[in-house]
C-alpha positions as CSV (number, residue, x, y, z in Angstrom):
1,M,-6.5,2.5,-18.0
2,E,-8.5,1.3,-15.0
3,M,-6.9,-0.7,-12.3
4,S,-8.9,-1.8,-9.2
5,C,-7.1,-3.0,-6.1
6,W,-7.6,-4.8,-2.8
7,D,-5.4,-4.7,0.3
8,D,-5.3,-7.7,2.6
9,V,-3.8,-6.9,6.0
10,G,-3.3,-10.2,7.7
11,S,-2.8,-10.5,11.4
12,D,-4.5,-11.5,14.6
13,E,-2.4,-8.8,16.3
14,I,-4.3,-6.0,14.4
15,L,-7.6,-7.6,15.2
16,N,-6.9,-7.9,18.9
17,G,-5.6,-4.3,19.1
18,K,-1.9,-5.2,19.8
19,T,-0.6,-3.7,16.6
20,M,-1.7,-0.5,14.9
21,D,-2.0,-0.9,11.1
22,S,-0.1,1.9,9.3
23,N,0.5,-0.1,6.1
24,S,-3.1,0.4,4.9
25,H,-2.6,4.2,5.0
26,V,0.7,4.0,3.1
27,F,-0.9,1.8,0.5
28,A,-3.9,3.9,0.0
29,L,-1.7,6.9,-0.6
30,F,0.4,4.9,-3.0
31,C,-2.7,3.9,-4.9
32,F,-4.0,7.5,-5.2
33,Q,-0.6,8.8,-6.3
34,H,-0.4,6.2,-9.1
35,G,-4.0,6.4,-10.3
36,I,-5.0,3.0,-8.9
37,D,-8.6,2.8,-7.8
38,L,-8.4,1.2,-4.3
39,K,-11.7,-0.7,-3.8
40,R,-11.3,-2.4,-0.4
41,I,-9.1,-3.0,2.6
42,E,-9.7,-6.1,4.7
43,V,-8.0,-7.4,7.8
44,I,-7.8,-11.2,7.7
45,P,-7.1,-13.3,10.9
46,D,-4.3,-15.8,11.0
47,D,-6.6,-18.6,9.9
48,E,-5.8,-20.8,6.9
49,G,-9.4,-21.1,5.7
50,E,-10.0,-17.4,5.9
51,I,-6.9,-16.6,4.0
52,I,-7.6,-19.1,1.3
53,E,-11.2,-17.9,0.8
54,A,-10.1,-14.2,0.7
55,A,-7.2,-14.9,-1.7
56,R,-9.4,-16.8,-4.2
57,R,-12.3,-14.4,-4.1
58,L,-10.3,-11.2,-4.4
59,S,-7.6,-12.3,-6.8
60,S,-10.4,-13.3,-9.3
61,K,-12.1,-10.0,-8.8
62,F,-9.4,-7.3,-8.8
63,D,-6.5,-6.3,-11.0
64,L,-4.1,-6.1,-8.1
65,V,-4.1,-7.7,-4.6
66,I,-1.6,-6.8,-1.9
67,T,-1.1,-8.8,1.2
68,S,1.1,-7.8,4.1
69,G,2.3,-9.8,7.1
70,G,2.5,-13.4,8.2
71,I,5.6,-14.4,6.3
72,G,8.1,-14.9,9.2
73,P,9.6,-18.0,10.9
74,T,7.1,-18.5,13.7
75,H,4.0,-20.8,14.0
76,D,1.5,-18.0,13.2
77,D,3.2,-17.0,10.0
78,I,1.0,-19.0,7.7
79,T,0.5,-16.6,4.7
80,Y,2.7,-18.5,2.2
81,A,1.5,-21.9,3.1
82,S,-2.2,-20.8,3.0
83,L,-1.8,-19.0,-0.3
84,A,0.0,-22.1,-1.8
85,K,-3.1,-24.1,-0.9
86,A,-5.4,-21.4,-2.3
87,F,-3.8,-21.8,-5.7
88,D,-3.0,-25.6,-5.5
89,T,0.8,-25.3,-5.6
90,P,3.4,-26.9,-3.3
91,L,5.9,-25.0,-1.2
92,V,9.6,-25.1,-2.2
93,H,12.7,-23.3,-0.9
94,H,14.0,-20.5,-3.1
95,P,17.8,-20.8,-3.5
96,E,18.4,-17.1,-4.5
97,T,16.5,-15.8,-1.5
98,I,18.4,-18.2,0.8
99,R,21.7,-17.0,-0.7
100,R,20.8,-13.3,-0.1
101,M,19.6,-14.1,3.4
102,K,22.9,-15.8,4.3
103,I,24.9,-12.9,2.9
104,M,22.9,-10.5,5.1
105,N,23.3,-12.6,8.2
106,K,26.9,-13.6,7.9
107,H,28.1,-10.9,10.2
108,R,25.3,-11.3,12.7
109,K,26.4,-13.3,15.8
110,W,23.0,-14.8,16.5
111,A,22.9,-16.4,13.0
112,T,26.1,-18.3,13.7
113,L,24.8,-19.7,17.0
114,Q,21.6,-21.2,15.7
115,N,20.8,-24.8,16.3
116,Q,19.3,-27.0,13.6
117,E,15.7,-26.3,14.7
118,Q,16.3,-22.5,14.6
119,K,18.0,-22.8,11.2
120,T,14.9,-24.6,9.8
121,A,12.7,-21.9,11.2
122,T,14.8,-19.2,9.5
123,L,14.6,-21.1,6.2
124,R,10.8,-20.9,6.4
125,M,11.2,-17.3,5.3
126,A,12.5,-18.6,2.0
127,L,9.7,-21.2,1.5
128,F,7.4,-19.9,-1.3
129,P,4.6,-21.3,-3.4
130,E,6.2,-23.1,-6.3
131,S,4.2,-21.4,-9.0
132,A,4.9,-17.9,-7.8
133,E,7.1,-15.2,-9.4
134,V,9.9,-14.0,-7.0
135,I,10.7,-10.3,-7.6
136,F,13.6,-8.6,-5.9
137,V,12.4,-5.1,-6.0
138,H,15.0,-3.4,-3.8
139,P,18.7,-4.0,-4.1
140,E,19.2,-3.4,-0.3
141,M,16.7,-6.0,0.8
142,W,17.0,-9.8,0.7
143,V,13.3,-10.3,1.0
144,P,11.4,-10.4,-2.3
145,V,7.9,-9.6,-3.3
146,V,6.2,-12.9,-4.1
147,R,3.6,-12.7,-6.8
148,L,0.9,-15.4,-7.2
149,N,-1.7,-15.9,-9.9
150,G,-0.3,-12.9,-11.8
151,N,-1.8,-10.3,-9.5
152,L,-1.5,-11.2,-5.8
153,C,1.7,-9.7,-4.3
154,I,2.9,-10.8,-0.9
155,F,4.7,-8.3,1.3
156,P,6.2,-8.4,4.8
157,G,4.1,-6.6,7.5
158,V,7.0,-4.6,9.0
159,P,6.1,-1.0,8.1
160,G,9.6,0.1,7.1
161,L,10.0,-2.8,4.7
162,F,6.5,-2.7,3.4
163,Q,6.8,1.0,2.5
164,G,10.1,0.7,0.8
165,M,9.2,-2.4,-1.2
166,L,5.8,-1.0,-2.2
167,H,7.4,2.0,-3.8
168,A,9.9,-0.2,-5.6
169,L,7.1,-2.4,-6.9
170,A,5.9,0.4,-9.1
171,D,8.6,-0.6,-11.6
172,F,7.1,-4.1,-11.9
173,I,3.3,-3.4,-12.3
174,P,1.3,-1.8,-15.1
175,L,0.3,1.6,-13.9
176,P,-2.1,4.2,-15.5
177,P,-0.2,7.0,-17.3
178,K,0.1,10.2,-15.4
179,S,-2.4,11.9,-17.7
180,E,-5.1,9.5,-16.3
181,R,-4.3,10.0,-12.7
182,P,-6.6,12.1,-10.5
183,S,-5.7,15.3,-8.7
184,R,-6.7,16.4,-5.3
185,I,-7.1,19.9,-4.0
186,Q,-7.9,20.7,-0.4
187,I,-9.4,23.9,1.1
188,F,-9.5,24.6,4.8
189,T,-12.1,26.7,6.5
190,E,-12.7,27.6,10.1
191,R,-16.5,27.6,9.5
192,A,-18.6,24.9,11.1
193,E,-19.4,22.0,8.8
194,S,-23.2,22.5,9.1
195,L,-22.8,26.0,7.7
196,I,-21.1,24.9,4.5
197,A,-23.1,21.6,4.1
198,P,-25.9,23.1,1.8
199,Y,-23.3,24.6,-0.6
200,L,-21.2,21.4,-0.7
201,T,-24.4,19.3,-1.4
202,R,-25.3,21.5,-4.4
203,L,-21.7,21.5,-5.6
204,Q,-21.5,17.7,-5.6
205,E,-24.7,17.5,-7.6
206,R,-23.2,19.9,-10.1
207,L,-19.9,18.1,-10.4
208,R,-21.1,14.5,-10.3
209,P,-21.5,14.3,-14.2
210,H,-17.8,15.3,-14.3
211,N,-16.8,12.5,-11.9
212,I,-15.4,15.0,-9.4
213,Q,-15.8,14.0,-5.8
214,V,-16.5,16.6,-3.1
215,G,-15.6,15.6,0.5
216,S,-15.5,17.3,3.9
217,Y,-13.5,16.3,6.9
218,P,-14.1,18.2,10.1
219,V,-11.6,18.8,12.9
220,L,-13.3,19.2,16.2
221,Y,-13.7,22.9,17.1
222,K,-11.1,23.9,14.5
223,G,-12.7,23.9,11.1
224,V,-13.2,21.7,8.0
225,F,-11.0,20.3,5.3
226,V,-12.9,20.2,1.9
227,S,-11.4,18.1,-0.8
228,L,-11.9,18.0,-4.5
229,I,-10.8,14.9,-6.3
230,G,-11.0,14.3,-10.1
231,R,-9.5,14.9,-13.4
232,D,-9.5,18.0,-15.7
233,L,-12.0,17.3,-18.4
234,A,-11.7,18.4,-22.0
235,P,-14.9,19.6,-23.7
236,N,-17.2,16.9,-25.0
237,N,-20.2,18.1,-27.0
238,D,-22.3,15.1,-26.1
239,E,-21.6,14.8,-22.3
240,T,-20.4,18.2,-21.1
241,K,-21.7,20.4,-23.8
242,G,-18.4,22.2,-24.3
243,V,-18.0,23.0,-20.6
244,R,-14.6,22.6,-19.0
245,A,-14.5,21.5,-15.4
246,Y,-11.1,22.4,-14.0
247,L,-10.3,21.5,-10.5
248,A,-8.3,24.7,-10.0
249,E,-11.2,26.9,-11.0
250,I,-13.6,24.9,-8.9
251,A,-11.3,25.2,-5.9
252,K,-11.2,29.0,-6.2
253,E,-15.0,29.0,-6.2
254,V,-15.0,26.8,-3.1
255,E,-12.4,29.0,-1.4
256,R,-14.6,32.0,-1.9
257,E,-17.9,30.4,-1.0
258,I,-16.8,28.8,2.3
259,G,-14.4,31.5,3.3
260,G,-11.5,29.1,3.2
261,T,-7.9,28.8,1.9
262,I,-6.5,26.5,-0.8
263,L,-3.7,24.5,0.6
264,T,-0.8,22.7,-1.0
265,E,-0.3,19.0,0.1
266,E,2.5,20.1,2.4
267,E,0.4,22.8,3.9
268,V,-2.4,20.3,4.5
269,W,0.0,18.1,6.5
270,Q,1.3,21.1,8.4
271,K,-2.3,22.2,9.2
272,K,-3.3,18.7,10.3
273,L,-0.2,18.6,12.5
274,A,-1.2,21.9,14.1
275,V,-4.9,21.2,14.6
276,E,-5.0,17.5,15.4
277,G,-1.4,16.2,16.0
278,A,-1.3,14.2,12.8
279,P,1.8,12.0,12.3
280,R,4.6,12.7,9.9
281,R,3.7,12.7,6.2
282,P,3.8,9.2,4.9
283,G,4.5,8.0,1.4
284,S,8.2,8.7,0.8
285,P,10.3,5.6,0.1
286,V,12.5,4.4,2.9
287,G,16.2,5.1,2.6
288,L,18.7,2.5,1.4
289,K,20.1,2.0,4.9
290,L,17.4,0.3,6.7
291,E,18.6,-0.2,10.3
292,Q,15.7,-2.4,11.3
293,E,15.8,-5.7,13.2
294,M,13.0,-7.7,11.6
295,S,14.0,-11.3,12.5
296,V,10.4,-12.5,12.5
297,E,9.3,-11.4,9.0
298,G,10.8,-12.8,5.9
299,G,10.0,-14.7,2.8
300,K,9.2,-18.1,1.7
301,S,10.2,-19.1,-1.7
302,S,9.4,-20.9,-4.9
303,S,11.1,-22.3,-8.0
304,A,9.5,-19.5,-9.9
305,T,11.1,-16.9,-12.0
306,S,13.3,-14.5,-10.1
307,V,13.4,-10.9,-11.2
308,D,16.1,-8.5,-10.1
309,R,16.6,-4.8,-10.5
310,G,19.7,-2.7,-10.7
311,K,23.1,-3.5,-9.2
312,E,23.0,-6.4,-6.8
313,R,23.8,-5.0,-3.3
314,V,22.7,-7.8,-1.0
315,E,24.7,-6.6,2.0
316,A,21.3,-5.4,3.2
317,K,20.8,-3.4,6.3
318,A,17.4,-5.0,6.9
319,N,16.9,-8.3,8.7
320,L,13.4,-9.6,8.0
C-alpha cells in the first residue's frame, strides 16, 4: 500500500517568527513510523484565499492531508470557515462538540463569567463545515478531528493536543501493514564528511536499484550521522538477480568502511543530545491528563457523522 501525505501548517505566527513549529517534526516522525510517504510540508498564512487554494490543490493530489492551527475563537482563526468555502459547504454548530466543551468547562470559573459576546466566540470552536466527518479520537479531549473531502484532517495547532490527537488518529485511517513500512539504521562516525563522501556516493549508486536511501548529516566539529532507509528485499530473479539487500548487513559494511558505530534509535537521540543539544525525543503520545490551558484553540463543527472511540470520559484535562 502506498500513501502520500501533505502537512499544512497554518499560521502567520510561524511565518513572522513568533512561534516555532514543532508539529511538523512530530508529524514527519509519525509518517515514517507508520509507513506513510510524506511528500510536502507547507506553511500557509492566515489568508482565506491561500487556504482555499492549498486545500483544493493538495486534497485532490494526496491520499492524506493534515492541517494544524487556526481553529480557535479569535478573529484570525479562519481555518474552518476557509475550508468550508473550499469545499462549498456551510458552517454549522456541532451539538456533541458543544456538549463535551460545556462538560469540560463547567468547573472553570472564567466560563461562568462570560458575557454573550464571549460565549459566541467560544462556540466558534464548535462551528464546523457541514459536510465534514467529526471524529472524537481521544476520550480525554473534547476537541475532535474534523475530516473534509474524505482525506483532509483538521487539527488544533497547540503542540500537546496535536501530538496526542495525531497518534490517536492512527485508528481511523488506513495505514500500510508493518511489513511494508521502511526501517532506518543510523551509524555515527567521528570522521569528517568529506572523507567518507566518495564511499557514500558509490554506496548510494549500488543501493539505488533496491530503493535504499543513503543520507549523511554532519554535526559541526563532532562527526557525521549516516542513515540507511529502506526495506529488506526478497530475491527477485528479474530485478535483483537473487541478491538480498538487507539493511542490517549493509549497516555493518558502512560501520566498517567509515570507522563508525551502529546506533539504536535511543542511542541516536542520546548522541544528538550530547553533541548538539537536541531536544527530548518526540513521538510518544501525550498522557491522558493534559494540564494545558488552550483557551484559544478549539473546534468548529458540522452536522456530519460523529465517531467516538472507547469509553466516553469527557471530563477532559485539556481546554482548547
